C-alpha positions as YAML, in Angstrom:
chain: A
units: angstrom
residues:
- id: 1
  name: UNK
  ca: [-150.20, 86.63, -142.95]
- id: 2
  name: UNK
  ca: [-148.46, 87.13, -139.61]
- id: 3
  name: UNK
  ca: [-146.63, 90.35, -138.78]
- id: 4
  name: UNK
  ca: [-143.55, 90.72, -136.58]
- id: 5
  name: UNK
  ca: [-144.08, 93.85, -134.53]
- id: 6
  name: UNK
  ca: [-140.48, 93.81, -133.34]
- id: 7
  name: UNK
  ca: [-139.03, 94.19, -136.86]
- id: 8
  name: UNK
  ca: [-138.50, 97.95, -136.93]
- id: 9
  name: UNK
  ca: [-136.79, 97.94, -140.33]
- id: 10
  name: UNK
  ca: [-140.08, 96.93, -141.97]
- id: 11
  name: UNK
  ca: [-142.15, 99.53, -140.14]
- id: 12
  name: UNK
  ca: [-142.03, 102.30, -142.80]
- id: 13
  name: UNK
  ca: [-142.88, 99.89, -145.61]
- id: 14
  name: UNK
  ca: [-145.60, 98.27, -143.53]
- id: 15
  name: UNK
  ca: [-147.09, 101.67, -142.71]
- id: 16
  name: UNK
  ca: [-147.13, 102.58, -146.40]
- id: 17
  name: UNK
  ca: [-148.81, 99.31, -147.39]
- id: 18
  name: UNK
  ca: [-151.37, 99.60, -144.62]
- id: 19
  name: UNK
  ca: [-152.05, 103.22, -145.54]
- id: 20
  name: UNK
  ca: [-152.62, 102.40, -149.20]
- id: 21
  name: UNK
  ca: [-154.85, 99.46, -148.32]
- id: 22
  name: UNK
  ca: [-156.88, 101.62, -145.96]
- id: 23
  name: UNK
  ca: [-157.29, 104.25, -148.65]
- id: 24
  name: UNK
  ca: [-158.34, 101.71, -151.29]
- id: 25
  name: UNK
  ca: [-160.91, 100.05, -149.06]
- id: 26
  name: UNK
  ca: [-161.97, 102.94, -146.85]
- id: 27
  name: UNK
  ca: [-165.59, 102.58, -147.99]
- id: 28
  name: UNK
  ca: [-165.59, 98.90, -147.17]
- id: 29
  name: UNK
  ca: [-163.99, 99.47, -143.76]
- id: 30
  name: UNK
  ca: [-166.58, 102.10, -142.97]
- id: 31
  name: UNK
  ca: [-169.26, 99.47, -143.46]
- id: 32
  name: UNK
  ca: [-167.41, 97.00, -141.25]
- id: 33
  name: UNK
  ca: [-166.40, 94.66, -144.08]
- id: 34
  name: UNK
  ca: [-163.79, 91.98, -143.38]
- id: 35
  name: UNK
  ca: [-162.92, 88.85, -145.32]
- id: 36
  name: UNK
  ca: [-162.74, 86.83, -142.12]
- id: 37
  name: UNK
  ca: [-166.47, 87.41, -141.65]
- id: 38
  name: UNK
  ca: [-167.05, 85.72, -145.01]
- id: 39
  name: UNK
  ca: [-164.71, 82.84, -144.12]
- id: 40
  name: UNK
  ca: [-166.43, 82.35, -140.76]
- id: 41
  name: UNK
  ca: [-169.88, 82.21, -142.32]
- id: 42
  name: UNK
  ca: [-168.82, 79.73, -145.02]
- id: 43
  name: UNK
  ca: [-167.07, 77.41, -142.56]
- id: 44
  name: UNK
  ca: [-169.93, 77.41, -140.04]
- id: 45
  name: UNK
  ca: [-173.05, 77.50, -142.19]
- id: 46
  name: UNK
  ca: [-172.07, 76.18, -145.61]
- id: 47
  name: UNK
  ca: [-173.20, 77.32, -149.02]
- id: 48
  name: UNK
  ca: [-176.13, 76.02, -151.08]
- id: 49
  name: UNK
  ca: [-174.44, 76.35, -154.48]
- id: 50
  name: UNK
  ca: [-171.24, 77.42, -156.15]
- id: 51
  name: UNK
  ca: [-172.95, 80.51, -157.56]
- id: 52
  name: UNK
  ca: [-173.77, 81.50, -153.98]
- id: 53
  name: UNK
  ca: [-170.14, 80.99, -152.98]
- id: 54
  name: UNK
  ca: [-168.97, 83.26, -155.81]
- id: 55
  name: UNK
  ca: [-171.57, 85.87, -154.84]
- id: 56
  name: UNK
  ca: [-170.61, 85.91, -151.16]
- id: 57
  name: UNK
  ca: [-166.88, 86.09, -151.86]
- id: 58
  name: UNK
  ca: [-167.24, 88.86, -154.45]
- id: 59
  name: UNK
  ca: [-169.77, 90.77, -152.33]
- id: 60
  name: UNK
  ca: [-172.41, 90.50, -155.02]
- id: 61
  name: UNK
  ca: [-176.18, 90.22, -154.35]
- id: 62
  name: UNK
  ca: [-177.77, 86.95, -155.50]
- id: 63
  name: UNK
  ca: [-181.44, 86.12, -155.04]
- id: 64
  name: UNK
  ca: [-181.78, 83.36, -152.45]
- id: 65
  name: UNK
  ca: [-178.75, 84.31, -150.33]
- id: 66
  name: UNK
  ca: [-179.54, 83.86, -146.61]
- id: 67
  name: UNK
  ca: [-179.71, 86.95, -144.43]
- id: 68
  name: UNK
  ca: [-176.65, 85.81, -142.49]
- id: 69
  name: UNK
  ca: [-174.63, 85.50, -145.70]
- id: 70
  name: UNK
  ca: [-175.65, 89.02, -146.72]
- id: 71
  name: UNK
  ca: [-174.48, 90.44, -143.40]
- id: 72
  name: UNK
  ca: [-171.22, 88.49, -143.54]
- id: 73
  name: UNK
  ca: [-170.56, 89.66, -147.09]
- id: 74
  name: UNK
  ca: [-171.84, 93.25, -147.08]
- id: 75
  name: UNK
  ca: [-171.62, 94.22, -143.42]
- id: 76
  name: UNK
  ca: [-174.08, 96.63, -141.82]
- id: 77
  name: UNK
  ca: [-176.72, 98.20, -144.09]
- id: 78
  name: UNK
  ca: [-176.68, 101.97, -144.30]
- id: 79
  name: UNK
  ca: [-180.40, 101.86, -143.55]
- id: 80
  name: UNK
  ca: [-183.21, 99.33, -143.09]
- id: 81
  name: UNK
  ca: [-186.82, 100.09, -144.02]
- id: 82
  name: UNK
  ca: [-189.27, 97.68, -142.38]
- id: 83
  name: UNK
  ca: [-192.45, 99.61, -143.18]
- id: 84
  name: UNK
  ca: [-193.71, 96.95, -145.62]
- id: 85
  name: UNK
  ca: [-195.23, 93.88, -143.99]
- id: 86
  name: UNK
  ca: [-192.90, 90.89, -144.18]
- id: 87
  name: UNK
  ca: [-190.21, 92.69, -146.19]
- id: 88
  name: UNK
  ca: [-187.17, 94.59, -144.97]
- id: 89
  name: UNK
  ca: [-185.44, 96.85, -147.49]
- id: 90
  name: UNK
  ca: [-181.72, 97.10, -146.85]
- id: 91
  name: UNK
  ca: [-179.74, 99.94, -148.41]
- id: 92
  name: UNK
  ca: [-176.00, 99.83, -149.06]
- id: 93
  name: UNK
  ca: [-173.77, 102.52, -150.53]
- id: 94
  name: UNK
  ca: [-170.05, 102.09, -149.95]
- id: 95
  name: UNK
  ca: [-169.32, 105.72, -150.85]
- id: 96
  name: UNK
  ca: [-171.39, 108.83, -151.48]
- id: 97
  name: UNK
  ca: [-170.66, 108.70, -155.22]
- id: 98
  name: UNK
  ca: [-170.88, 104.89, -155.51]
- id: 99
  name: UNK
  ca: [-173.88, 102.89, -156.80]
- id: 100
  name: UNK
  ca: [-176.73, 102.51, -154.35]
- id: 101
  name: UNK
  ca: [-177.94, 98.98, -153.63]
- id: 102
  name: UNK
  ca: [-181.44, 98.20, -152.38]
- id: 103
  name: UNK
  ca: [-182.02, 94.65, -151.15]
- id: 104
  name: UNK
  ca: [-185.49, 93.26, -150.35]
- id: 105
  name: UNK
  ca: [-185.08, 90.65, -147.59]
- id: 106
  name: UNK
  ca: [-188.01, 88.44, -146.60]
- id: 107
  name: UNK
  ca: [-188.21, 85.05, -144.96]
- id: 108
  name: UNK
  ca: [-184.55, 85.32, -143.93]
- id: 109
  name: UNK
  ca: [-183.27, 85.46, -147.53]
- id: 110
  name: UNK
  ca: [-182.80, 87.90, -150.40]
- id: 111
  name: UNK
  ca: [-185.97, 88.04, -152.52]
- id: 112
  name: UNK
  ca: [-184.99, 90.76, -155.02]
- id: 113
  name: UNK
  ca: [-182.61, 93.68, -155.40]
- id: 114
  name: UNK
  ca: [-181.91, 96.70, -157.54]
- id: 115
  name: UNK
  ca: [-179.03, 99.06, -158.21]
- id: 116
  name: UNK
  ca: [-178.67, 102.43, -159.91]
- id: 117
  name: UNK
  ca: [-178.07, 102.29, -163.71]
- id: 118
  name: UNK
  ca: [-174.40, 102.23, -164.66]
- id: 119
  name: UNK
  ca: [-174.59, 105.66, -166.34]
- id: 120
  name: UNK
  ca: [-175.26, 107.17, -162.90]
- id: 121
  name: UNK
  ca: [-172.20, 105.61, -161.25]
- id: 122
  name: UNK
  ca: [-169.35, 108.01, -160.61]
- id: 123
  name: UNK
  ca: [-167.10, 105.24, -159.32]
- id: 124
  name: UNK
  ca: [-167.25, 101.65, -158.19]
- id: 125
  name: UNK
  ca: [-165.27, 101.11, -154.99]
- id: 126
  name: UNK
  ca: [-164.07, 97.56, -154.52]
- id: 127
  name: UNK
  ca: [-164.57, 96.44, -150.92]
- id: 128
  name: UNK
  ca: [-161.79, 93.98, -150.15]
- id: 129
  name: UNK
  ca: [-163.27, 90.70, -151.35]
- id: 130
  name: UNK
  ca: [-162.18, 87.73, -153.41]
- id: 131
  name: UNK
  ca: [-161.99, 88.88, -157.03]
- id: 132
  name: UNK
  ca: [-161.15, 85.90, -159.22]
- id: 133
  name: UNK
  ca: [-160.05, 85.80, -162.85]
- id: 134
  name: UNK
  ca: [-160.86, 89.41, -163.55]
- id: 135
  name: UNK
  ca: [-160.10, 90.33, -167.15]
- id: 136
  name: UNK
  ca: [-159.45, 94.04, -166.60]
- id: 137
  name: UNK
  ca: [-161.37, 96.95, -165.16]
- id: 138
  name: UNK
  ca: [-160.81, 98.85, -168.38]
- id: 139
  name: UNK
  ca: [-162.39, 96.09, -170.46]
- id: 140
  name: UNK
  ca: [-165.33, 95.83, -168.08]
- id: 141
  name: UNK
  ca: [-165.98, 99.57, -168.20]
- id: 142
  name: UNK
  ca: [-165.56, 99.65, -171.99]
- id: 143
  name: UNK
  ca: [-168.16, 96.91, -172.37]
- id: 144
  name: UNK
  ca: [-170.68, 98.75, -170.18]
- id: 145
  name: UNK
  ca: [-170.13, 102.05, -171.99]
- id: 146
  name: UNK
  ca: [-170.69, 100.27, -175.32]
- id: 147
  name: UNK
  ca: [-173.76, 98.45, -173.99]
- id: 148
  name: UNK
  ca: [-175.83, 100.93, -171.94]
- id: 149
  name: UNK
  ca: [-178.81, 98.58, -172.24]
- id: 150
  name: UNK
  ca: [-177.12, 96.09, -169.85]
- id: 151
  name: UNK
  ca: [-179.31, 95.19, -166.87]
- id: 152
  name: UNK
  ca: [-177.95, 97.33, -163.97]
- id: 153
  name: UNK
  ca: [-177.73, 94.20, -161.80]
- id: 154
  name: UNK
  ca: [-175.57, 92.49, -164.41]
- id: 155
  name: UNK
  ca: [-173.48, 95.66, -164.71]
- id: 156
  name: UNK
  ca: [-172.84, 95.41, -160.97]
- id: 157
  name: UNK
  ca: [-171.97, 91.73, -161.36]
- id: 158
  name: UNK
  ca: [-169.51, 92.56, -164.15]
- id: 159
  name: UNK
  ca: [-167.73, 95.18, -162.04]
- id: 160
  name: UNK
  ca: [-167.76, 92.87, -159.01]
- id: 161
  name: UNK
  ca: [-166.44, 89.95, -161.12]
- id: 162
  name: UNK
  ca: [-169.46, 87.90, -160.09]
- id: 163
  name: UNK
  ca: [-171.25, 85.56, -162.55]
- id: 164
  name: UNK
  ca: [-175.05, 85.71, -162.21]
- id: 165
  name: UNK
  ca: [-177.85, 83.51, -163.55]
- id: 166
  name: UNK
  ca: [-179.17, 85.07, -166.75]
- id: 167
  name: UNK
  ca: [-175.88, 86.70, -167.84]
- id: 168
  name: UNK
  ca: [-174.86, 86.37, -171.48]
- id: 169
  name: UNK
  ca: [-171.49, 84.92, -172.53]
- id: 170
  name: UNK
  ca: [-170.37, 88.43, -173.51]
- id: 171
  name: UNK
  ca: [-171.18, 89.75, -170.03]
- id: 172
  name: UNK
  ca: [-169.20, 86.96, -168.38]
- id: 173
  name: UNK
  ca: [-166.21, 87.70, -170.63]
- id: 174
  name: UNK
  ca: [-166.48, 91.37, -169.65]
- id: 175
  name: UNK
  ca: [-166.26, 90.30, -165.98]
- id: 176
  name: UNK
  ca: [-163.75, 87.45, -166.11]
- id: 177
  name: UNK
  ca: [-161.92, 87.89, -169.39]
- id: 178
  name: UNK
  ca: [-161.60, 85.27, -172.11]
- id: 179
  name: UNK
  ca: [-161.96, 81.64, -170.98]
- id: 180
  name: UNK
  ca: [-159.17, 79.10, -171.35]
- id: 181
  name: UNK
  ca: [-161.47, 76.66, -173.15]
- id: 182
  name: UNK
  ca: [-164.83, 77.02, -174.91]
- id: 183
  name: UNK
  ca: [-167.05, 73.99, -175.50]
- id: 184
  name: UNK
  ca: [-170.29, 73.90, -177.45]
- id: 185
  name: UNK
  ca: [-173.16, 71.45, -177.82]
- id: 186
  name: UNK
  ca: [-172.97, 68.55, -180.25]
- id: 187
  name: UNK
  ca: [-175.64, 68.07, -182.92]
- id: 188
  name: UNK
  ca: [-178.92, 67.00, -181.36]
- id: 189
  name: UNK
  ca: [-178.06, 68.26, -177.88]
- id: 190
  name: UNK
  ca: [-179.68, 71.27, -176.14]
- id: 191
  name: UNK
  ca: [-178.21, 74.65, -177.04]
- id: 192
  name: UNK
  ca: [-175.55, 74.81, -174.33]
- id: 193
  name: UNK
  ca: [-172.17, 76.53, -174.12]
- id: 194
  name: UNK
  ca: [-169.45, 76.06, -171.50]
- id: 195
  name: UNK
  ca: [-166.60, 78.38, -170.56]
- id: 196
  name: UNK
  ca: [-163.71, 76.94, -168.54]
- id: 197
  name: UNK
  ca: [-161.42, 79.29, -166.61]
- id: 198
  name: UNK
  ca: [-158.27, 78.53, -164.65]
- id: 199
  name: UNK
  ca: [-156.03, 75.50, -165.09]
- id: 200
  name: UNK
  ca: [-153.52, 76.22, -162.35]
- id: 201
  name: UNK
  ca: [-150.57, 74.06, -161.36]
- id: 202
  name: UNK
  ca: [-152.92, 71.30, -160.20]
- id: 203
  name: UNK
  ca: [-155.29, 71.70, -163.15]
- id: 204
  name: UNK
  ca: [-158.05, 73.31, -161.12]
- id: 205
  name: UNK
  ca: [-160.49, 75.76, -162.61]
- id: 206
  name: UNK
  ca: [-164.01, 77.10, -162.75]
- id: 207
  name: UNK
  ca: [-166.69, 76.44, -165.33]
- id: 208
  name: UNK
  ca: [-169.79, 78.41, -166.25]
- id: 209
  name: UNK
  ca: [-172.54, 76.91, -168.39]
- id: 210
  name: UNK
  ca: [-175.00, 78.75, -170.63]
- id: 211
  name: UNK
  ca: [-178.26, 77.43, -172.02]
- id: 212
  name: UNK
  ca: [-179.89, 79.30, -174.91]
- id: 213
  name: UNK
  ca: [-177.40, 82.11, -174.40]
- id: 214
  name: UNK
  ca: [-177.96, 82.64, -170.67]
- id: 215
  name: UNK
  ca: [-175.86, 81.57, -167.67]
- id: 216
  name: UNK
  ca: [-177.52, 78.76, -165.74]
- id: 217
  name: UNK
  ca: [-174.75, 77.07, -163.75]
- id: 218
  name: UNK
  ca: [-171.25, 77.44, -162.33]
- id: 219
  name: UNK
  ca: [-169.00, 74.93, -160.63]
- id: 220
  name: UNK
  ca: [-165.39, 74.27, -159.63]
- id: 221
  name: UNK
  ca: [-163.49, 71.63, -161.55]
- id: 222
  name: UNK
  ca: [-160.22, 69.78, -161.28]
- id: 223
  name: UNK
  ca: [-158.34, 68.99, -158.08]
- id: 224
  name: UNK
  ca: [-159.47, 69.06, -155.25]
- id: 225
  name: UNK
  ca: [-162.96, 68.90, -156.75]
- id: 226
  name: UNK
  ca: [-164.22, 65.45, -157.73]
- id: 227
  name: UNK
  ca: [-165.41, 66.90, -161.05]
- id: 228
  name: UNK
  ca: [-162.99, 66.94, -163.93]
- id: 229
  name: UNK
  ca: [-162.66, 70.06, -166.05]
- id: 230
  name: UNK
  ca: [-164.20, 69.89, -169.52]
- id: 231
  name: UNK
  ca: [-166.40, 66.85, -168.79]
- id: 232
  name: UNK
  ca: [-168.91, 66.24, -171.60]
- id: 233
  name: UNK
  ca: [-171.73, 67.20, -171.60]
- id: 234
  name: UNK
  ca: [-172.15, 69.62, -168.64]
- id: 235
  name: UNK
  ca: [-174.08, 68.15, -165.73]
- id: 236
  name: UNK
  ca: [-177.33, 70.09, -165.39]
- id: 237
  name: UNK
  ca: [-178.74, 67.92, -162.60]
- id: 238
  name: UNK
  ca: [-176.64, 69.35, -159.76]
- id: 239
  name: UNK
  ca: [-177.81, 71.86, -157.17]
- id: 240
  name: UNK
  ca: [-175.61, 74.48, -158.89]
- id: 241
  name: UNK
  ca: [-178.04, 74.55, -161.80]
- id: 242
  name: UNK
  ca: [-180.35, 77.57, -161.76]
- id: 243
  name: UNK
  ca: [-182.89, 78.70, -164.36]
- id: 244
  name: UNK
  ca: [-182.17, 81.97, -166.18]
- id: 245
  name: UNK
  ca: [-183.79, 85.03, -164.64]
...
């Protein structure tokens, strides 16, 4: 969005908006986070799967993300521990009372990661990212309070509105809200379940697929994608397919 610096009548309103935005994302700014870094990485290097695209845009760790994608999405680590041979441990914490992320990077990609349990979080700052089809923060928090056994990584994904391989349908609903369409397997087919979100003016949307109750794939559907929404059955042969973790 362009700004006209000569329009003095908008200056007070602009200052207020900028001030509020700076306050809301002060933790992200402190880490050097900018959406244009994400856009630049995607346009120049591409993405291996749609799940990776969602993870990068929502600033959500996903095993297999390249080191460059991590830096574009998360910015500078608070610290890097390279004492272990072949593994660098990156630490992120966007505020002193926010959850602490520890990422194990080896071979130029994310090998594993961990985050503090949800019960230890005092707040979850939202660095300015792309948060799509979020149900509501209240619903997400209510789910996590009612389900303290939730894997801390999935809890982070829920709050970051980021679907992750291995999530249950209930966890995805906590993150994205109720889907527009639910499809289930026919008799004799594998135990799959598909949630379709979206259906904008052009009929575009996003679909997540579960197998045996765990998320295994995500993809865009409808225009401009070549894949139609609600195709039957879900295509599990694409590169977006990932086994549950």
